C-alpha positions in Angstrom: -83.9 34.5 55.0 -81.4 31.8 54.5 -78.1 32.0 56.3 -75.0 31.3 54.1 -72.3 29.2 55.6 -69.1 29.3 53.5 -67.5 26.5 55.5 -70.5 24.2 54.9 -70.6 25.1 51.2 -66.9 24.2 50.9 -67.6 20.8 52.6 -70.5 20.1 50.3 -68.4 21.0 47.3 -65.7 18.7 48.5 -68.1 15.8 48.9 -69.6 16.4 45.4 -66.1 16.4 44.0 -65.1 13.2 45.7 -68.3 11.2 44.8 -67.4 10.4 41.2 -63.9 9.3 42.3 -65.5 6.5 44.3 -66.9 5.1 41.1 -63.5 4.3 39.7 -63.2 1.1 41.9 -67.0 0.3 41.8 -68.5 1.7 38.6 -71.7 -0.3 38.9 -72.4 0.5 42.5 -75.6 2.5 41.7 -78.7 0.9 40.3 -79.3 0.9 36.6 -82.1 3.1 35.4 -84.5 1.1 33.2 -85.8 4.3 31.5 -82.5 4.4 29.6 -82.5 0.8 28.5 -80.1 1.2 25.5 -77.4 2.9 27.6 -76.0 1.9 31.0 -77.2 4.9 33.0 -76.9 4.5 36.8 -77.6 6.6 39.9 -75.4 6.9 42.9 -77.0 8.5 46.0 -75.0 10.0 48.8 -76.0 12.4 51.5 -78.8 14.4 50.0 -77.5 14.3 46.5 -77.8 12.2 43.4 -75.1 11.6 40.8 -76.4 10.2 37.5 -73.7 8.6 35.4 -73.2 6.4 32.4 -70.8 3.4 32.2 -69.5 3.1 28.6 -66.9 0.4 28.2 -64.1 1.5 30.6 -65.3 5.1 30.9 -67.5 6.7 33.5 -69.4 9.7 32.3 -70.9 12.0 34.8 -74.2 13.3 33.4 -75.6 15.4 36.3 -75.6 16.1 40.0 -78.8 17.2 41.7 -80.4 17.4 45.1 -82.5 14.4 46.0 -85.6 16.5 46.6 -85.6 17.6 42.9 -87.9 15.6 40.6 -85.5 14.5 37.8 -87.2 11.6 36.1 
């Protein structure tokens, strides 16, 4: 049985919330994903999570967050 830790959950939530904000200064920090060659889709990995996002002109569009253990090709 998993033990739930509200403090840890809050910390993870905070890190997930802050990750996209770091892309404002460095929008192309993650590698570009070749499978989406017509769009500029990139991945930014932090801790055990992956943020997949699109750079479109001056916009950064968050597409999804997921745990790095998930197979999200």
